[in-house]
C-alpha positions as CSV (number, residue, x, y, z in Angstrom):
1,M,50.1,-103.8,-26.6
2,G,49.0,-101.0,-24.8
3,T,48.4,-97.4,-26.0
4,G,49.8,-94.6,-24.8
5,G,52.4,-91.8,-25.5
6,P,56.4,-92.0,-26.1
7,A,57.6,-94.3,-23.6
8,N,59.4,-92.9,-20.8
9,S,60.8,-95.9,-19.3
10,E,64.5,-96.3,-18.2
11,V,64.2,-100.0,-19.5
12,E,64.2,-100.5,-23.3
13,N,64.5,-104.3,-24.7
14,I,65.6,-104.4,-28.4
15,S,64.4,-107.4,-29.9
16,S,65.5,-109.3,-32.9
17,A,61.6,-110.5,-33.5
18,G,60.8,-107.2,-35.4
19,G,62.5,-108.2,-38.5
20,A,64.7,-110.4,-40.4
21,H,67.8,-111.8,-39.0
22,R,70.8,-109.9,-39.2
23,P,72.7,-110.9,-42.7
24,A,76.3,-112.1,-42.7
25,Q,78.7,-109.1,-43.3
26,R,80.5,-109.6,-46.4
27,S,83.6,-107.5,-47.2
28,L,84.6,-105.1,-49.5
29,S,87.2,-107.6,-50.9
30,E,84.2,-109.8,-51.7
31,L,82.9,-107.2,-53.7
32,D,86.3,-106.3,-55.3
33,I,86.2,-102.7,-54.1
34,D,89.3,-101.2,-53.1
35,S,88.8,-99.7,-49.5
36,N,91.7,-97.8,-49.6
37,S,90.8,-95.9,-52.7
38,L,86.9,-95.4,-51.3
39,Q,89.0,-93.8,-47.8
40,K,90.6,-91.3,-50.1
41,R,88.0,-89.9,-51.8
42,P,86.8,-86.6,-51.3
43,L,83.0,-86.4,-49.6
44,P,81.1,-83.9,-50.7
45,T,79.2,-81.7,-48.4
46,D,76.0,-81.7,-50.0
47,T,75.2,-84.9,-51.8
48,L,75.6,-88.6,-51.6
49,A,78.1,-88.1,-54.8
50,I,80.2,-90.9,-53.3
51,L,77.5,-93.1,-55.1
52,D,78.0,-91.6,-58.6
53,H,81.7,-91.4,-58.8
54,S,83.7,-92.5,-61.6
55,D,84.1,-95.8,-60.2
56,R,80.7,-96.9,-60.8
57,R,80.9,-100.8,-60.9
58,A,82.7,-100.9,-57.6
59,L,80.4,-98.3,-56.0
60,Q,77.3,-100.0,-57.4
61,D,77.9,-103.0,-55.9
62,L,78.5,-101.3,-52.7
63,R,75.4,-99.6,-53.0
64,D,73.4,-102.8,-53.7
65,L,74.9,-104.7,-50.7
66,V,73.9,-101.6,-48.4
67,A,70.4,-101.3,-50.1
68,E,69.9,-104.9,-49.6
69,Q,70.8,-105.1,-46.0
70,W,69.0,-101.8,-45.2
71,N,65.8,-103.3,-46.6
72,Q,66.3,-106.8,-44.1
73,R,67.4,-104.6,-41.2
74,M,64.5,-103.9,-38.4
75,Q,66.2,-103.7,-35.4
76,S,68.9,-101.7,-33.6
77,V,72.7,-103.0,-33.5
78,C,75.5,-102.2,-31.3
79,A,77.4,-99.3,-33.2
80,H,81.0,-101.0,-32.1
81,C,80.5,-104.9,-32.6
82,G,77.2,-104.9,-34.6
83,S,75.4,-107.4,-32.7
84,S,72.0,-107.5,-31.9
85,G,70.1,-108.5,-29.0
86,E,67.4,-107.8,-26.2
87,T,69.6,-105.9,-23.8
88,L,71.1,-103.2,-26.1
89,L,71.4,-100.0,-24.4
90,R,71.1,-96.3,-26.1
91,C,73.2,-93.5,-25.8
92,S,71.7,-90.9,-23.4
93,R,73.0,-88.0,-25.0
94,C,71.7,-88.1,-28.6
95,K,69.2,-91.0,-28.1
96,R,70.2,-92.4,-31.7
97,V,72.9,-95.0,-31.2
98,Y,73.2,-98.3,-29.2
99,Y,75.7,-100.4,-27.5
100,C,76.0,-103.7,-26.0
101,D,78.1,-102.3,-23.1
102,S,79.8,-99.2,-21.7
103,E,82.9,-100.8,-22.9
104,H,81.7,-100.9,-26.6
105,Q,80.6,-97.3,-26.0
106,R,83.9,-96.3,-25.0
107,K,85.7,-97.9,-27.7
108,D,83.3,-96.3,-30.5
109,W,83.3,-92.8,-28.8
110,P,86.2,-91.2,-30.9
111,Q,84.0,-91.7,-34.1
112,H,80.6,-91.6,-32.3
113,R,81.4,-88.3,-30.6
114,L,81.5,-86.3,-34.1
115,Q,77.8,-87.1,-34.4
116,C,76.6,-87.0,-31.2
117,T,74.6,-83.9,-30.3
118,P,71.8,-83.6,-27.7
119,A,68.4,-84.9,-28.8
120,T,66.0,-81.6,-29.2
121,E,62.4,-81.4,-28.4
122,S,61.7,-82.0,-32.0
123,Q,63.0,-85.5,-31.6
124,P,60.1,-87.3,-30.1
125,E,62.2,-90.3,-28.6
126,A,64.1,-87.7,-26.6
127,S,63.4,-87.9,-22.9
128,A,65.5,-86.0,-20.4
129,L,69.0,-86.4,-20.4
130,G,70.9,-88.1,-17.7
131,A,73.2,-85.8,-15.2
132,A,76.1,-86.9,-16.8
133,A,74.9,-86.7,-20.6
134,A,77.0,-83.5,-21.4
135,A,80.0,-84.6,-19.5
136,P,83.0,-82.2,-20.1
137,G,86.5,-83.2,-21.2
138,G,85.3,-85.3,-24.2
139,A,83.7,-88.4,-22.1
140,S,81.1,-90.5,-23.4
141,P,77.6,-89.7,-22.0
142,P,75.9,-92.7,-20.0
143,L,73.9,-95.2,-21.5
144,D,70.0,-95.4,-21.5
145,A,68.2,-98.4,-21.6
146,N,65.9,-98.6,-24.8
147,P,62.0,-97.6,-24.4
148,A,59.6,-100.4,-24.9
149,F,57.1,-100.1,-28.1
150,A,54.1,-101.1,-26.5
151,W,51.7,-98.6,-28.0
152,K,49.3,-99.6,-30.1
153,T,45.9,-101.9,-30.3
154,R,44.6,-103.2,-33.5
155,R,41.4,-101.1,-34.9
156,A,38.1,-103.1,-34.0
157,P,36.0,-103.3,-37.2
158,S,33.6,-100.6,-35.7
159,D,36.1,-97.9,-35.2
160,A,35.6,-95.0,-37.2
161,P,38.8,-92.9,-38.0
162,P,39.5,-90.1,-35.4
163,F,40.9,-88.0,-38.1
164,Q,39.8,-86.4,-41.4
165,V,39.2,-88.5,-44.2
166,T,39.3,-86.1,-47.3
167,G,38.3,-88.8,-49.9
168,A,39.4,-91.9,-51.7
169,V,42.6,-92.6,-53.5
170,R,42.3,-91.7,-57.1
171,F,42.3,-94.4,-59.8
172,A,43.0,-95.5,-63.3
173,A,43.3,-98.2,-66.0
174,A,46.8,-99.9,-65.9
175,P,49.1,-98.2,-67.7
176,S,50.1,-99.8,-71.0
177,C,53.8,-98.7,-70.8
178,P,56.0,-96.4,-68.8
179,T,55.2,-93.3,-70.4
180,E,51.6,-93.8,-69.5
181,F,52.8,-94.8,-65.7
182,T,54.7,-91.6,-65.4
183,A,52.1,-89.3,-67.1
184,A,49.3,-90.7,-64.5
185,V,51.7,-90.5,-61.6
186,A,52.3,-87.0,-62.9
187,D,48.4,-86.3,-63.4
188,C,47.9,-86.8,-59.6
189,G,50.4,-84.7,-58.4
190,A,52.8,-87.4,-57.1
191,T,49.9,-88.6,-54.8
192,P,48.7,-92.3,-54.6
193,V,47.2,-93.9,-57.6
194,L,44.9,-97.0,-57.4
195,F,45.8,-98.8,-61.0
196,K,42.9,-101.5,-61.9
197,Q,43.4,-104.8,-63.5
198,V,47.3,-104.9,-63.1
199,T,47.4,-108.7,-61.5
200,T,44.1,-110.1,-63.4
201,A,46.6,-112.0,-65.8
202,W,49.3,-113.3,-63.1
203,P,49.6,-117.1,-62.7
204,A,49.8,-116.5,-59.1
205,R,46.1,-115.5,-59.0
206,H,45.2,-119.2,-59.8
207,R,48.4,-121.4,-59.1
208,W,49.0,-120.4,-55.7
209,E,47.5,-123.2,-53.8
210,P,49.5,-125.8,-51.4
211,N,49.6,-128.5,-54.0
212,Y,51.6,-126.4,-56.6
213,F,54.2,-125.3,-54.1
214,R,54.4,-128.9,-53.1
215,Q,55.0,-130.0,-56.9
216,L,58.1,-127.1,-57.2
217,G,60.0,-129.1,-54.6
218,D,62.1,-127.6,-51.8
219,G,64.0,-125.1,-54.1
220,A,60.8,-123.2,-54.5
221,N,59.0,-124.6,-51.4
222,G,61.8,-124.3,-49.0
223,L,61.4,-123.0,-45.4
224,V,60.3,-119.6,-45.0
225,D,60.1,-117.1,-41.7
226,V,56.6,-116.8,-40.8
227,K,55.6,-114.0,-38.6
228,V,53.2,-115.0,-35.7
229,S,51.4,-112.4,-33.8
230,E,48.6,-112.4,-31.0
231,D,47.4,-108.8,-31.4
232,G,47.6,-108.7,-35.4
233,L,50.1,-106.3,-35.3
234,F,53.5,-106.6,-37.6
235,P,56.1,-106.2,-36.7
236,D,56.1,-107.1,-33.1
237,Y,59.5,-105.2,-31.4
238,M,58.5,-106.4,-28.0
239,R,58.9,-110.0,-28.1
240,S,62.0,-112.3,-29.0
241,K,62.2,-113.5,-32.2
242,E,61.2,-117.3,-30.6
243,E,58.3,-116.2,-29.9
244,T,57.1,-114.1,-33.1
245,E,58.6,-116.3,-35.8
246,Q,57.8,-119.7,-37.0
247,K,59.5,-121.8,-39.7
248,M,57.2,-123.7,-42.4
249,S,57.1,-124.6,-46.1
250,L,55.0,-122.5,-48.4
251,A,52.9,-125.5,-49.0
252,D,52.0,-125.6,-45.1
253,F,51.6,-121.9,-45.0
254,A,49.2,-122.0,-47.8
255,E,47.2,-124.7,-46.3
256,R,47.3,-123.2,-42.7
257,S,46.2,-119.5,-44.1
258,A,43.2,-121.3,-46.2
259,H,42.0,-123.4,-43.1
260,M,42.1,-120.1,-40.8
261,A,40.4,-118.3,-43.5
262,H,37.5,-120.7,-43.6
263,A,37.6,-121.3,-39.7
264,S,37.4,-117.4,-38.6
265,A,34.6,-116.8,-41.2
266,G,35.4,-113.1,-40.4
267,S,35.0,-113.1,-36.9
268,H,38.8,-113.8,-36.1
269,A,38.1,-116.9,-34.3
270,E,42.0,-118.0,-34.6
271,S,44.1,-116.3,-31.3
272,K,46.9,-115.7,-33.4
273,F,47.7,-113.9,-36.7
274,L,50.3,-115.4,-39.3
275,Y,52.4,-113.3,-41.9
276,I,54.9,-113.9,-44.4
277,Y,56.2,-110.4,-44.2
278,G,58.1,-108.8,-47.1
279,R,59.8,-112.1,-48.4
280,P,61.9,-111.6,-51.5
281,L,60.6,-113.4,-54.2
282,T,63.0,-115.2,-56.8
283,G,62.9,-117.9,-59.2
284,R,59.6,-119.8,-60.3
285,I,57.6,-117.8,-57.4
286,A,58.8,-114.5,-58.5
287,A,57.6,-115.4,-62.2
288,D,54.1,-116.1,-61.1
289,C,53.8,-112.6,-60.4
290,P,55.9,-110.6,-62.8
291,R,57.2,-107.0,-62.9
292,P,54.3,-105.1,-64.6
293,S,55.4,-104.0,-68.1
294,F,54.8,-100.2,-67.0
295,L,57.6,-100.6,-64.4
296,N,60.0,-101.6,-67.4
297,G,63.3,-99.3,-66.8
298,Q,62.7,-98.7,-63.2
299,P,65.5,-100.1,-61.0
300,I,63.5,-102.5,-58.7
301,G,65.1,-102.5,-55.4
302,K,62.8,-105.2,-53.8
303,H,60.4,-107.6,-55.3
304,S,58.4,-109.0,-52.0
305,L,55.6,-111.3,-50.9
306,W,53.2,-109.9,-48.2
307,W,50.8,-112.9,-47.5
308,S,48.8,-112.7,-44.2
309,T,45.8,-113.8,-42.6
310,Q,42.6,-111.7,-41.9
311,G,43.1,-108.5,-39.3
312,A,47.1,-108.2,-39.8
313,C,47.9,-104.9,-39.7
314,T,51.1,-103.1,-40.5
315,P,51.0,-99.7,-38.3
316,L,51.5,-96.4,-39.7
317,H,55.2,-95.9,-41.4
318,Y,56.6,-94.2,-44.3
319,D,59.1,-95.7,-47.0
320,L,62.2,-94.2,-48.9
321,P,61.4,-95.9,-52.1
322,H,58.4,-95.6,-54.1
323,G,56.1,-98.8,-53.8
324,L,53.8,-100.6,-56.1
325,L,51.5,-103.0,-53.6
326,C,50.0,-105.5,-55.9
327,Q,46.9,-107.6,-54.8
328,V,46.9,-111.2,-55.7
329,R,44.1,-112.1,-53.4
330,G,41.7,-110.9,-50.9
331,R,41.4,-107.3,-49.9
332,K,43.6,-104.5,-48.2
333,R,42.4,-101.2,-46.5
334,V,45.0,-98.7,-46.7
335,W,45.2,-95.2,-44.8
336,L,47.4,-93.1,-46.8
337,M,48.9,-89.7,-45.3
338,P,50.8,-86.9,-47.0
339,P,54.7,-86.1,-46.4
340,S,53.2,-82.6,-45.3
341,H,52.0,-84.6,-42.1
342,H,55.8,-85.7,-41.2
343,D,55.9,-83.8,-37.9
344,D,52.2,-84.5,-36.8
345,L,52.7,-88.2,-37.1
346,Y,55.7,-88.1,-34.6
347,P,58.2,-90.4,-36.2
348,R,60.5,-92.7,-33.9
349,G,63.4,-91.6,-35.8
350,A,65.5,-88.3,-34.7
351,N,66.3,-87.4,-38.4
352,F,64.6,-86.9,-41.6
353,P,64.7,-89.3,-43.5
354,G,65.1,-92.5,-41.3
355,L,67.2,-94.8,-42.3
356,R,66.0,-98.0,-40.2
357,N,62.4,-99.2,-40.5
358,V,61.6,-98.3,-37.0
359,E,62.8,-95.0,-37.4
360,R,60.3,-94.3,-40.0
361,Q,57.2,-95.8,-37.9
362,S,54.9,-93.0,-36.3
363,Q,54.6,-93.2,-32.5
364,V,50.4,-92.4,-32.8
365,D,48.0,-95.1,-32.3
366,I,46.3,-93.4,-35.2
367,F,42.6,-95.2,-34.6
368,H,43.2,-94.7,-30.8
369,P,45.3,-91.3,-30.6
370,D,46.6,-90.0,-27.2
371,S,45.9,-86.0,-27.8
372,N,47.8,-85.1,-24.6
373,A,50.9,-86.9,-25.9
374,Y,50.6,-86.2,-29.5
375,P,48.5,-82.7,-30.0
376,R,49.5,-82.2,-33.4
377,F,47.9,-85.4,-34.4
378,A,44.7,-83.5,-34.6
379,N,45.8,-81.8,-37.8
380,V,46.1,-84.6,-40.1
381,T,44.0,-85.7,-43.0
382,A,43.9,-89.0,-44.9
383,I,42.7,-90.8,-47.9
384,E,41.5,-94.3,-47.8
385,C,41.9,-96.9,-50.3
386,M,40.3,-100.6,-50.5
387,L,42.5,-102.8,-52.4
388,A,40.9,-105.4,-54.4
389,E,42.0,-108.5,-56.2
390,G,43.8,-107.1,-59.6
391,D,44.5,-103.8,-58.1
392,A,48.1,-102.1,-57.6
393,L,48.4,-99.2,-55.4
394,F,51.1,-96.8,-56.1
395,I,52.3,-95.0,-53.0
396,P,55.1,-92.3,-53.6
397,S,58.2,-92.2,-51.3
398,C,57.4,-90.5,-48.0
399,W,53.8,-91.0,-47.7
400,W,52.7,-92.5,-44.6
401,H,50.5,-95.5,-44.8
402,E,49.0,-98.2,-42.5
403,V,47.8,-101.5,-44.2
404,E,45.1,-103.8,-42.7
405,S,44.2,-107.3,-44.1
406,V,40.5,-107.0,-44.5
407,S,39.7,-110.8,-45.9
408,G,40.2,-114.3,-45.0
409,E,43.3,-114.8,-46.9
410,C,45.3,-111.8,-48.4
411,I,48.3,-112.0,-50.7
412,S,49.9,-109.0,-51.9
413,V,53.0,-108.3,-53.9
414,N,55.3,-105.3,-53.6
415,F,57.7,-103.7,-56.0
416,N,59.9,-100.8,-54.4
417,F,62.0,-98.6,-56.6
418,P,64.5,-97.2,-56.8
419,E,67.1,-98.6,-54.8
420,V,67.5,-97.2,-51.2
421,A,70.7,-95.2,-51.8
422,D,68.8,-93.5,-54.6
423,A,65.6,-93.2,-52.6
424,I,67.3,-91.2,-50.1
425,M,68.1,-88.5,-52.2
426,Q,64.8,-88.2,-53.8
427,C,63.4,-87.0,-50.1
428,R,65.2,-84.0,-50.7
429,Q,62.0,-82.5,-51.8
430,Y,60.4,-83.1,-48.8
431,K,63.0,-81.4,-46.5
432,S,61.2,-78.1,-45.9
433,L,58.0,-80.1,-44.7
434,T,59.6,-81.2,-41.5
435,T,61.4,-79.6,-38.5
436,Y,63.5,-82.8,-38.1
437,P,67.1,-82.4,-38.3
438,I,68.1,-83.9,-41.8
439,L,70.3,-86.9,-41.9
440,K,73.9,-86.1,-41.8
441,M,76.6,-87.5,-43.9
442,G,78.7,-89.3,-41.1
443,E,75.4,-91.1,-39.9
444,V,75.2,-92.5,-43.6
445,M,78.7,-93.4,-43.5
446,D,78.4,-95.0,-40.3
447,E,75.6,-97.1,-41.9
448,F,77.9,-98.1,-44.5
449,E,80.2,-99.4,-42.0
450,R,77.8,-101.1,-40.0
451,T,76.5,-103.3,-42.9
452,T,79.9,-103.6,-44.7
453,G,81.9,-104.4,-41.7
454,Q,84.4,-101.8,-43.0
455,K,85.8,-98.6,-41.9
456,L,85.2,-96.0,-44.6
457,H,85.7,-92.6,-43.0
458,G,89.2,-92.4,-44.0
459,S,90.3,-88.8,-43.9
460,L,87.1,-87.0,-43.8
461,D,87.0,-84.0,-41.5
462,V,84.3,-83.2,-39.2
463,H,82.9,-80.6,-41.2
464,Q,82.3,-83.2,-43.9
465,L,80.7,-85.9,-41.7
466,N,78.2,-83.2,-40.0
467,A,77.1,-81.8,-43.2
468,P,73.5,-82.8,-44.1
469,I,72.8,-85.1,-47.0
470,F,71.0,-82.5,-48.7
C-alpha cells in the first residue's frame, strides 16, 4: 500500500475483502419480536433507551443480533438493498451512505434525506461537494465513487516512532476476582493495564498443535477463513475477497504457520502474511482458552481468535467495547493512544462514535505520517506495550491501538465487553474530547434496519431522528 493523505480520487472501490462475508439477514419474526409494537414505541431524544424498554426479552434478542452483525461487518453496503460489492457509490453530500446506483439512491432518498447533511471540514473524508450536491427542490445529491484505502506501509524493525512515547503500559498481577479487576482498572484511571500470568494455565498453550486439531474432527477442525496479505496489513480494504482470503482447516493453518515461523527465522522470508482475524470461538476450542475468572459477570460480546504469522499488523483504530487481549503464544507490540487524541488521529468516520470498523480506523500511517495532510498528528503521545506469553492487556473503550505480531508464530485470544449496543453508550464520557458530530439516533436506527432487514422508523419524527445518541 502507498502512503499519503486523504484520498481525493473520484473512484472508490469498496471490497468485501476487508471483513467477513455479509451474514444472512434474519427477520424480526424469527426473533419473536413484534415489529408493529417496536414502530409505535416513542424514541427518547437523548438516549438509546429503546434498548432498555420494558419488553426486555425481545429487545435483548434484537440487540444481540445487531451486536453480532456489527462485529462481523467491515464493509459498506447499499443503504437501499443491503448488497455489498466493489462498485458501491457514495452520497456526495454527506459522504457517509452508499448505494449500488442512482436508482437505489432515489428510492432511499425519502428516508436518507432526514440525515443527509453536508460533510463539514471536521469530517476528514469530506472532499469538495459536487455542483449538484445541494440541489434545491429535495432532489437527491449525485453519487461519488469511494476513495481507495491505499495509505500505509508496514513498519520496518528499524523504524523509530515519529511520535512521543511517554512510557510503557502499567502492569499488575492477574486479579483473583471481579472486584480486584475493577479496582486495578480504577487505580490506573481507566487507562490500559497489562495483567501478568493470565493465560499460563490455559490448555491452548500446549494443546494447539496440528495433530490436536485433527483429532478433534470436522466439528472443531472445520474450514476457517484465513486472511492473506502481501504487505502484512490487516484488514486490506483494497483487494477482492478472492485475493485476500483462503479456506483451510485449523490443523492445516497451524502446520503452515509453524512452518513459516521456522522458515522466516525472523527475516520475513515468506512473501505472504497469514491471519485468522477475529474468528469467534465456540465449543472445545473456546474451552481451551476460558474466560478469566475476574471477568465473571461481564457480558462478553465476543470471544475471538487472532492467530497470525510474524509481521502481521492491524493499523491504528479504536473499538467500542472494552477488550482483554490475551497472549497464548508468541509476542505482540501494541501502541496505545488515549481518546483525548481522537481529532489528532483523523478517524475515517464522519461521526463519533463510529459504527463500522472502517469508520474507527485512523487515516494516518503512524510510522510514516504525512505532516501536510495530518498536521495535528504532531500533538500525539503514546504508550507502548510488549505483550508476552501469559499476559493479558486491558484496552479500554475508545483507546486507539495499533497491533503488530513480532514473533514467528503469534496467537492471541480477545474478550470484548460489554455488548456493542451498551458499549456505544459508554462512549458518552469522551464526547467532549472530539469536534466530530455525535452519532444521530436516526443513523443508529438505519443500522438496525440494515442488519435486521426491517423498517423500524415507524412514526418517528425528524426531531427524534436528528437527535444525538447522547
